[in-house]
Backbone as XML, in Angstrom:
<?xml version="1.0"?>
<chain id="A" units="angstrom">
  <residue number="1" name="MET">
    <atom name="N" x="6.634" y="3.475" z="12.274"/>
    <atom name="CA" x="6.065" y="2.752" z="11.159"/>
    <atom name="C" x="5.211" y="1.613" z="11.723"/>
  </residue>
  <residue number="2" name="ALA">
    <atom name="N" x="3.983" y="1.545" z="11.260"/>
    <atom name="CA" x="3.059" y="0.504" z="11.692"/>
    <atom name="C" x="2.853" y="-0.500" z="10.559"/>
  </residue>
  <residue number="3" name="THR">
    <atom name="N" x="2.394" y="-1.691" z="10.912"/>
    <atom name="CA" x="2.162" y="-2.720" z="9.902"/>
    <atom name="C" x="0.766" y="-3.304" z="10.052"/>
  </residue>
  <residue number="4" name="LEU">
    <atom name="N" x="0.027" y="-3.327" z="8.959"/>
    <atom name="CA" x="-1.281" y="-3.969" z="8.893"/>
    <atom name="C" x="-1.056" y="-5.465" z="8.779"/>
  </residue>
  <residue number="5" name="ASP">
    <atom name="N" x="-2.031" y="-6.256" z="9.232"/>
    <atom name="CA" x="-1.871" y="-7.706" z="9.119"/>
    <atom name="C" x="-1.610" y="-8.137" z="7.689"/>
  </residue>
  <residue number="6" name="SER">
    <atom name="N" x="-2.572" y="-7.919" z="6.788"/>
    <atom name="CA" x="-2.371" y="-8.392" z="5.428"/>
    <atom name="C" x="-3.511" y="-7.971" z="4.521"/>
  </residue>
  <residue number="7" name="TRP">
    <atom name="N" x="-3.191" y="-7.757" z="3.248"/>
    <atom name="CA" x="-4.203" y="-7.635" z="2.213"/>
    <atom name="C" x="-4.432" y="-9.029" z="1.650"/>
  </residue>
  <residue number="8" name="PRO">
    <atom name="N" x="-5.565" y="-9.253" z="0.974"/>
    <atom name="CA" x="-5.788" y="-10.560" z="0.348"/>
    <atom name="C" x="-4.684" y="-10.881" z="-0.662"/>
  </residue>
  <residue number="9" name="ALA">
    <atom name="N" x="-4.283" y="-12.147" z="-0.688"/>
    <atom name="CA" x="-3.190" y="-12.591" z="-1.559"/>
    <atom name="C" x="-3.553" y="-12.443" z="-3.037"/>
  </residue>
  <residue number="10" name="LYS">
    <atom name="N" x="-2.522" y="-12.358" z="-3.879"/>
    <atom name="CA" x="-2.693" y="-12.293" z="-5.327"/>
    <atom name="C" x="-1.735" y="-13.270" z="-5.986"/>
  </residue>
  <residue number="11" name="TYR">
    <atom name="N" x="-2.045" y="-13.638" z="-7.223"/>
    <atom name="CA" x="-1.134" y="-14.436" z="-8.046"/>
    <atom name="C" x="-0.205" y="-13.490" z="-8.802"/>
  </residue>
  <residue number="12" name="PRO">
    <atom name="N" x="0.991" y="-13.936" z="-9.171"/>
    <atom name="CA" x="1.941" y="-13.063" z="-9.861"/>
    <atom name="C" x="1.405" y="-12.429" z="-11.144"/>
  </residue>
  <residue number="13" name="ASP">
    <atom name="N" x="0.539" y="-13.144" z="-11.875"/>
    <atom name="CA" x="0.071" y="-12.593" z="-13.151"/>
    <atom name="C" x="-1.173" y="-11.712" z="-13.013"/>
  </residue>
  <residue number="14" name="GLU">
    <atom name="N" x="-1.684" y="-11.548" z="-11.811"/>
    <atom name="CA" x="-2.861" y="-10.699" z="-11.605"/>
    <atom name="C" x="-2.462" y="-9.230" z="-11.448"/>
  </residue>
  <residue number="15" name="VAL">
    <atom name="N" x="-3.347" y="-8.359" z="-11.909"/>
    <atom name="CA" x="-3.259" y="-6.933" z="-11.619"/>
    <atom name="C" x="-4.524" y="-6.616" z="-10.831"/>
  </residue>
  <residue number="16" name="LEU">
    <atom name="N" x="-4.350" y="-6.305" z="-9.530"/>
    <atom name="CA" x="-5.494" y="-6.096" z="-8.640"/>
    <atom name="C" x="-5.419" y="-4.740" z="-7.961"/>
  </residue>
  <residue number="17" name="ASP">
    <atom name="N" x="-6.588" y="-4.247" z="-7.568"/>
    <atom name="CA" x="-6.624" y="-2.999" z="-6.809"/>
    <atom name="C" x="-6.890" y="-3.307" z="-5.337"/>
  </residue>
  <residue number="18" name="TYR">
    <atom name="N" x="-6.248" y="-2.524" z="-4.494"/>
    <atom name="CA" x="-6.379" y="-2.644" z="-3.049"/>
    <atom name="C" x="-6.669" y="-1.263" z="-2.485"/>
  </residue>
  <residue number="19" name="LEU">
    <atom name="N" x="-7.527" y="-1.212" z="-1.454"/>
    <atom name="CA" x="-7.878" y="0.055" z="-0.819"/>
    <atom name="C" x="-7.143" y="0.207" z="0.506"/>
  </residue>
  <residue number="20" name="PHE">
    <atom name="N" x="-6.747" y="1.445" z="0.789"/>
    <atom name="CA" x="-6.120" y="1.756" z="2.068"/>
    <atom name="C" x="-6.783" y="3.001" z="2.630"/>
  </residue>
  <residue number="21" name="ASP">
    <atom name="N" x="-7.317" y="2.891" z="3.845"/>
    <atom name="CA" x="-7.995" y="4.003" z="4.509"/>
    <atom name="C" x="-7.058" y="4.616" z="5.548"/>
  </residue>
  <residue number="22" name="TRP">
    <atom name="N" x="-6.704" y="5.888" z="5.341"/>
    <atom name="CA" x="-5.766" y="6.597" z="6.214"/>
    <atom name="C" x="-6.430" y="7.173" z="7.465"/>
  </residue>
  <residue number="23" name="THR">
    <atom name="N" x="-7.747" y="7.144" z="7.560"/>
    <atom name="CA" x="-8.495" y="7.882" z="8.586"/>
    <atom name="C" x="-7.957" y="7.683" z="9.998"/>
  </residue>
  <residue number="24" name="ASP">
    <atom name="N" x="-7.811" y="6.443" z="10.442"/>
    <atom name="CA" x="-7.363" y="6.188" z="11.820"/>
    <atom name="C" x="-5.948" y="6.693" z="12.080"/>
  </residue>
  <residue number="25" name="LEU">
    <atom name="N" x="-5.093" y="6.660" z="11.059"/>
    <atom name="CA" x="-3.710" y="7.119" z="11.220"/>
    <atom name="C" x="-3.603" y="8.643" z="11.244"/>
  </residue>
  <residue number="26" name="LEU">
    <atom name="N" x="-4.554" y="9.329" z="10.623"/>
    <atom name="CA" x="-4.495" y="10.787" z="10.532"/>
    <atom name="C" x="-4.860" y="11.465" z="11.847"/>
  </residue>
  <residue number="27" name="ASP">
    <atom name="N" x="-5.662" y="10.825" z="12.674"/>
    <atom name="CA" x="-6.040" y="11.384" z="13.976"/>
    <atom name="C" x="-6.517" y="12.834" z="13.842"/>
  </residue>
  <residue number="28" name="GLY">
    <atom name="N" x="-7.422" y="13.073" z="12.876"/>
    <atom name="CA" x="-7.988" y="14.400" z="12.675"/>
    <atom name="C" x="-7.226" y="15.288" z="11.709"/>
  </residue>
  <residue number="29" name="ASP">
    <atom name="N" x="-6.029" y="14.930" z="11.332"/>
    <atom name="CA" x="-5.224" y="15.679" z="10.360"/>
    <atom name="C" x="-5.747" y="15.362" z="8.953"/>
  </residue>
  <residue number="30" name="THR">
    <atom name="N" x="-5.202" y="16.009" z="7.924"/>
    <atom name="CA" x="-5.609" y="15.743" z="6.541"/>
    <atom name="C" x="-4.378" y="15.472" z="5.683"/>
  </residue>
  <residue number="31" name="LEU">
    <atom name="N" x="-4.595" y="14.680" z="4.634"/>
    <atom name="CA" x="-3.516" y="14.382" z="3.694"/>
    <atom name="C" x="-3.225" y="15.594" z="2.823"/>
  </residue>
  <residue number="32" name="VAL">
    <atom name="N" x="-1.952" y="15.727" z="2.450"/>
    <atom name="CA" x="-1.525" y="16.767" z="1.520"/>
    <atom name="C" x="-0.833" y="16.060" z="0.359"/>
  </residue>
  <residue number="33" name="GLY">
    <atom name="N" x="-1.333" y="16.245" z="-0.845"/>
    <atom name="CA" x="-0.732" y="15.594" z="-2.006"/>
    <atom name="C" x="-1.074" y="14.117" z="-2.059"/>
  </residue>
  <residue number="34" name="GLU">
    <atom name="N" x="-0.490" y="13.452" z="-3.034"/>
    <atom name="CA" x="-0.736" y="12.019" z="-3.252"/>
    <atom name="C" x="0.250" y="11.194" z="-2.444"/>
  </residue>
  <residue number="35" name="PRO">
    <atom name="N" x="-0.241" y="10.252" z="-1.633"/>
    <atom name="CA" x="0.679" y="9.356" z="-0.929"/>
    <atom name="C" x="1.542" y="8.572" z="-1.922"/>
  </residue>
  <residue number="36" name="GLU">
    <atom name="N" x="2.660" y="8.065" z="-1.445"/>
    <atom name="CA" x="3.546" y="7.242" z="-2.263"/>
    <atom name="C" x="3.442" y="5.798" z="-1.798"/>
  </residue>
  <residue number="37" name="ALA">
    <atom name="N" x="3.629" y="4.870" z="-2.734"/>
    <atom name="CA" x="3.606" y="3.449" z="-2.403"/>
    <atom name="C" x="4.750" y="2.762" z="-3.134"/>
  </residue>
  <residue number="38" name="VAL">
    <atom name="N" x="5.494" y="1.917" z="-2.409"/>
    <atom name="CA" x="6.653" y="1.233" z="-2.966"/>
    <atom name="C" x="6.641" y="-0.223" z="-2.515"/>
  </residue>
  <residue number="39" name="ALA">
    <atom name="N" x="6.833" y="-1.144" z="-3.451"/>
    <atom name="CA" x="6.975" y="-2.560" z="-3.118"/>
    <atom name="C" x="8.347" y="-2.759" z="-2.488"/>
  </residue>
  <residue number="40" name="LEU">
    <atom name="N" x="8.412" y="-3.532" z="-1.396"/>
    <atom name="CA" x="9.663" y="-3.676" z="-0.661"/>
    <atom name="C" x="10.424" y="-4.971" z="-0.923"/>
  </residue>
  <residue number="41" name="ASP">
    <atom name="N" x="9.774" y="-6.135" z="-0.955"/>
    <atom name="CA" x="10.523" y="-7.385" z="-0.938"/>
    <atom name="C" x="10.437" y="-8.220" z="-2.205"/>
  </residue>
  <residue number="42" name="SER">
    <atom name="N" x="9.252" y="-8.420" z="-2.702"/>
    <atom name="CA" x="9.035" y="-9.404" z="-3.762"/>
    <atom name="C" x="9.591" y="-8.918" z="-5.097"/>
  </residue>
  <residue number="43" name="VAL">
    <atom name="N" x="10.429" y="-9.727" z="-5.716"/>
    <atom name="CA" x="10.981" y="-9.394" z="-7.022"/>
    <atom name="C" x="9.831" y="-9.268" z="-8.017"/>
  </residue>
  <residue number="44" name="GLY">
    <atom name="N" x="9.804" y="-8.175" z="-8.756"/>
    <atom name="CA" x="8.791" y="-7.981" z="-9.782"/>
    <atom name="C" x="7.481" y="-7.411" z="-9.286"/>
  </residue>
  <residue number="45" name="LEU">
    <atom name="N" x="7.281" y="-7.275" z="-7.972"/>
    <atom name="CA" x="6.064" y="-6.679" z="-7.444"/>
    <atom name="C" x="6.106" y="-5.184" z="-7.709"/>
  </residue>
  <residue number="46" name="ALA">
    <atom name="N" x="5.022" y="-4.640" z="-8.245"/>
    <atom name="CA" x="5.007" y="-3.218" z="-8.589"/>
    <atom name="C" x="3.682" y="-2.583" z="-8.209"/>
  </residue>
  <residue number="47" name="VAL">
    <atom name="N" x="3.767" y="-1.353" z="-7.710"/>
    <atom name="CA" x="2.584" y="-0.530" z="-7.525"/>
    <atom name="C" x="2.480" y="0.309" z="-8.789"/>
  </residue>
  <residue number="48" name="ASP">
    <atom name="N" x="1.513" y="-0.041" z="-9.644"/>
    <atom name="CA" x="1.393" y="0.605" z="-10.944"/>
    <atom name="C" x="0.832" y="2.016" z="-10.840"/>
  </residue>
  <residue number="49" name="SER">
    <atom name="N" x="-0.098" y="2.233" z="-9.913"/>
    <atom name="CA" x="-0.645" y="3.571" z="-9.724"/>
    <atom name="C" x="-1.319" y="3.659" z="-8.365"/>
  </residue>
  <residue number="50" name="ILE">
    <atom name="N" x="-1.482" y="4.894" z="-7.909"/>
    <atom name="CA" x="-2.190" y="5.152" z="-6.659"/>
    <atom name="C" x="-3.006" y="6.424" z="-6.858"/>
  </residue>
  <residue number="51" name="THR">
    <atom name="N" x="-4.265" y="6.386" z="-6.471"/>
    <atom name="CA" x="-5.131" y="7.570" z="-6.499"/>
    <atom name="C" x="-5.802" y="7.683" z="-5.143"/>
  </residue>
  <residue number="52" name="THR">
    <atom name="N" x="-5.982" y="8.903" z="-4.704"/>
    <atom name="CA" x="-6.554" y="9.135" z="-3.385"/>
    <atom name="C" x="-7.707" y="10.121" z="-3.482"/>
  </residue>
  <residue number="53" name="VAL">
    <atom name="N" x="-8.807" y="9.760" z="-2.852"/>
    <atom name="CA" x="-9.963" y="10.647" z="-2.714"/>
    <atom name="C" x="-10.272" y="10.713" z="-1.227"/>
  </residue>
  <residue number="54" name="GLY">
    <atom name="N" x="-10.179" y="11.913" z="-0.663"/>
    <atom name="CA" x="-10.365" y="12.049" z="0.780"/>
    <atom name="C" x="-9.271" y="11.299" z="1.504"/>
  </residue>
  <residue number="55" name="ASN">
    <atom name="N" x="-9.664" y="10.372" z="2.363"/>
    <atom name="CA" x="-8.697" y="9.583" z="3.135"/>
    <atom name="C" x="-8.520" y="8.170" z="2.597"/>
  </residue>
  <residue number="56" name="LEU">
    <atom name="N" x="-9.059" y="7.895" z="1.419"/>
    <atom name="CA" x="-9.026" y="6.548" z="0.866"/>
    <atom name="C" x="-8.142" y="6.491" z="-0.382"/>
  </residue>
  <residue number="57" name="SER">
    <atom name="N" x="-7.111" y="5.649" z="-0.340"/>
    <atom name="CA" x="-6.216" y="5.456" z="-1.482"/>
    <atom name="C" x="-6.516" y="4.122" z="-2.145"/>
  </residue>
  <residue number="58" name="ARG">
    <atom name="N" x="-6.507" y="4.107" z="-3.485"/>
    <atom name="CA" x="-6.649" y="2.874" z="-4.266"/>
    <atom name="C" x="-5.324" y="2.642" z="-4.978"/>
  </residue>
  <residue number="59" name="LEU">
    <atom name="N" x="-4.742" y="1.460" z="-4.727"/>
    <atom name="CA" x="-3.481" y="1.081" z="-5.351"/>
    <atom name="C" x="-3.737" y="-0.042" z="-6.335"/>
  </residue>
  <residue number="60" name="TRP">
    <atom name="N" x="-3.150" y="0.062" z="-7.523"/>
    <atom name="CA" x="-3.177" y="-1.014" z="-8.511"/>
    <atom name="C" x="-1.816" y="-1.683" z="-8.444"/>
  </residue>
  <residue number="61" name="VAL">
    <atom name="N" x="-1.825" y="-3.004" z="-8.177"/>
    <atom name="CA" x="-0.597" y="-3.752" z="-7.920"/>
    <atom name="C" x="-0.483" y="-4.909" z="-8.912"/>
  </residue>
  <residue number="62" name="SER">
    <atom name="N" x="0.722" y="-5.096" z="-9.455"/>
    <atom name="CA" x="0.961" y="-6.173" z="-10.414"/>
    <atom name="C" x="2.245" y="-6.917" z="-10.058"/>
  </residue>
  <residue number="63" name="GLY">
    <atom name="N" x="2.394" y="-8.099" z="-10.685"/>
    <atom name="CA" x="3.637" y="-8.859" z="-10.585"/>
    <atom name="C" x="3.876" y="-9.506" z="-9.248"/>
  </residue>
  <residue number="64" name="GLY">
    <atom name="N" x="5.151" y="-9.758" z="-8.970"/>
    <atom name="CA" x="5.577" y="-10.381" z="-7.736"/>
    <atom name="C" x="5.990" y="-11.822" z="-7.934"/>
  </residue>
  <residue number="65" name="THR">
    <atom name="N" x="6.797" y="-12.304" z="-7.016"/>
    <atom name="CA" x="7.174" y="-13.717" z="-6.985"/>
    <atom name="C" x="6.532" y="-14.323" z="-5.741"/>
  </residue>
  <residue number="66" name="PRO">
    <atom name="N" x="6.187" y="-15.608" z="-5.784"/>
    <atom name="CA" x="5.501" y="-16.226" z="-4.649"/>
    <atom name="C" x="6.248" y="-16.012" z="-3.330"/>
  </residue>
  <residue number="67" name="SER">
    <atom name="N" x="5.499" y="-15.499" z="-2.359"/>
    <atom name="CA" x="6.059" y="-15.237" z="-1.037"/>
    <atom name="C" x="4.914" y="-14.911" z="-0.078"/>
  </residue>
  <residue number="68" name="PRO">
    <atom name="N" x="4.949" y="-15.457" z="1.138"/>
    <atom name="CA" x="3.909" y="-15.116" z="2.108"/>
    <atom name="C" x="4.164" y="-13.773" z="2.794"/>
  </residue>
  <residue number="69" name="THR">
    <atom name="N" x="5.334" y="-13.166" z="2.544"/>
    <atom name="CA" x="5.712" y="-11.967" z="3.303"/>
    <atom name="C" x="6.033" y="-10.747" z="2.444"/>
  </residue>
  <residue number="70" name="SER">
    <atom name="N" x="5.527" y="-10.672" z="1.228"/>
    <atom name="CA" x="5.758" y="-9.469" z="0.420"/>
    <atom name="C" x="5.140" y="-8.272" z="1.132"/>
  </residue>
  <residue number="71" name="ARG">
    <atom name="N" x="5.756" y="-7.101" z="0.957"/>
    <atom name="CA" x="5.268" y="-5.917" z="1.655"/>
    <atom name="C" x="5.241" y="-4.710" z="0.722"/>
  </residue>
  <residue number="72" name="ILE">
    <atom name="N" x="4.315" y="-3.802" z="1.015"/>
    <atom name="CA" x="4.228" y="-2.519" z="0.315"/>
    <atom name="C" x="4.269" y="-1.420" z="1.362"/>
  </residue>
  <residue number="73" name="SER">
    <atom name="N" x="5.164" y="-0.463" z="1.156"/>
    <atom name="CA" x="5.291" y="0.677" z="2.055"/>
    <atom name="C" x="4.461" y="1.839" z="1.506"/>
  </residue>
  <residue number="74" name="LEU">
    <atom name="N" x="3.628" y="2.422" z="2.368"/>
    <atom name="CA" x="2.810" y="3.585" z="2.015"/>
    <atom name="C" x="3.297" y="4.765" z="2.848"/>
  </residue>
  <residue number="75" name="THR">
    <atom name="N" x="3.519" y="5.910" z="2.208"/>
    <atom name="CA" x="3.987" y="7.103" z="2.906"/>
    <atom name="C" x="3.126" y="8.287" z="2.512"/>
  </residue>
  <residue number="76" name="ALA">
    <atom name="N" x="2.679" y="9.053" z="3.515"/>
    <atom name="CA" x="1.828" y="10.210" z="3.258"/>
    <atom name="C" x="2.308" y="11.405" z="4.072"/>
  </residue>
  <residue number="77" name="GLN">
    <atom name="N" x="2.116" y="12.584" z="3.500"/>
    <atom name="CA" x="2.388" y="13.838" z="4.193"/>
    <atom name="C" x="1.049" y="14.433" z="4.638"/>
  </residue>
  <residue number="78" name="THR">
    <atom name="N" x="1.049" y="15.143" z="5.759"/>
    <atom name="CA" x="-0.190" y="15.725" z="6.263"/>
    <atom name="C" x="-0.092" y="17.246" z="6.346"/>
  </residue>
  <residue number="79" name="ALA">
    <atom name="N" x="-1.252" y="17.870" z="6.459"/>
    <atom name="CA" x="-1.309" y="19.326" z="6.601"/>
    <atom name="C" x="-0.614" y="19.775" z="7.886"/>
  </residue>
  <residue number="80" name="GLY">
    <atom name="N" x="-0.574" y="18.914" z="8.886"/>
    <atom name="CA" x="0.084" y="19.218" z="10.154"/>
    <atom name="C" x="1.570" y="18.920" z="10.159"/>
  </residue>
  <residue number="81" name="ASN">
    <atom name="N" x="2.186" y="18.813" z="8.968"/>
    <atom name="CA" x="3.627" y="18.564" z="8.820"/>
    <atom name="C" x="4.079" y="17.227" z="9.385"/>
  </residue>
  <residue number="82" name="ARG">
    <atom name="N" x="3.201" y="16.240" z="9.357"/>
    <atom name="CA" x="3.592" y="14.900" z="9.786"/>
    <atom name="C" x="3.850" y="14.040" z="8.562"/>
  </residue>
  <residue number="83" name="THR">
    <atom name="N" x="4.720" y="13.057" z="8.722"/>
    <atom name="CA" x="4.941" y="12.030" z="7.708"/>
    <atom name="C" x="4.481" y="10.718" z="8.316"/>
  </residue>
  <residue number="84" name="ILE">
    <atom name="N" x="3.536" y="10.073" z="7.638"/>
    <atom name="CA" x="3.010" y="8.794" z="8.120"/>
    <atom name="C" x="3.516" y="7.695" z="7.193"/>
  </residue>
  <residue number="85" name="GLU">
    <atom name="N" x="4.132" y="6.671" z="7.772"/>
    <atom name="CA" x="4.563" y="5.516" z="6.983"/>
    <atom name="C" x="3.881" y="4.278" z="7.537"/>
  </residue>
  <residue number="86" name="TYR">
    <atom name="N" x="3.349" y="3.474" z="6.637"/>
    <atom name="CA" x="2.633" y="2.261" z="7.005"/>
    <atom name="C" x="3.046" y="1.161" z="6.047"/>
  </residue>
  <residue number="87" name="VAL">
    <atom name="N" x="3.237" y="-0.042" z="6.545"/>
    <atom name="CA" x="3.634" y="-1.162" z="5.703"/>
    <atom name="C" x="2.523" y="-2.208" z="5.725"/>
  </residue>
  <residue number="88" name="VAL">
    <atom name="N" x="2.121" y="-2.653" z="4.537"/>
    <atom name="CA" x="1.068" y="-3.648" z="4.382"/>
    <atom name="C" x="1.667" y="-4.930" z="3.813"/>
  </residue>
  <residue number="89" name="ARG">
    <atom name="N" x="1.311" y="-6.060" z="4.397"/>
    <atom name="CA" x="1.746" y="-7.346" z="3.848"/>
    <atom name="C" x="0.814" y="-7.731" z="2.698"/>
  </residue>
  <residue number="90" name="LEU">
    <atom name="N" x="1.397" y="-8.219" z="1.622"/>
    <atom name="CA" x="0.629" y="-8.685" z="0.455"/>
    <atom name="C" x="1.204" y="-10.023" z="0.010"/>
  </residue>
  <residue number="91" name="PRO">
    <atom name="N" x="0.627" y="-11.130" z="0.479"/>
    <atom name="CA" x="1.137" y="-12.445" z="0.064"/>
    <atom name="C" x="0.961" y="-12.653" z="-1.441"/>
  </residue>
  <residue number="92" name="ILE">
    <atom name="N" x="1.970" y="-13.260" z="-2.053"/>
    <atom name="CA" x="1.909" y="-13.623" z="-3.470"/>
    <atom name="C" x="1.805" y="-15.148" z="-3.524"/>
  </residue>
  <residue number="93" name="ARG">
    <atom name="N" x="0.732" y="-15.644" z="-4.150"/>
    <atom name="CA" x="0.469" y="-17.080" z="-4.202"/>
    <atom name="C" x="1.294" y="-17.767" z="-5.288"/>
  </residue>
  <residue number="94" name="ASN">
    <atom name="N" x="1.513" y="-19.052" z="-5.090"/>
    <atom name="CA" x="2.092" y="-19.894" z="-6.145"/>
    <atom name="C" x="1.042" y="-20.157" z="-7.203"/>
  </residue>
  <residue number="95" name="VAL">
    <atom name="N" x="1.452" y="-20.204" z="-8.466"/>
    <atom name="CA" x="0.504" y="-20.521" z="-9.547"/>
    <atom name="C" x="0.339" y="-22.003" z="-9.683"/>
  </residue>
</chain>
């Protein structure tokens, strides 16, 4: 499991979209099906939806409690029978 530095921070009441590019992690392989995304730490943080076109996933994220270390886990299956898991930090700002 690898970890990206961080996505831009959001406020708890914002609903924002974030992009994730799988290309470098796939190493020539291709995604199969829709990747999954799950909020890990912040109470109330939710991944409302995820859509993927090619190697680019767009996640719509809402909620959360203020924290500099909130994380979202992304998991994808590949045509080569690999499972890729990546964790992204998403700071939640104080209002």
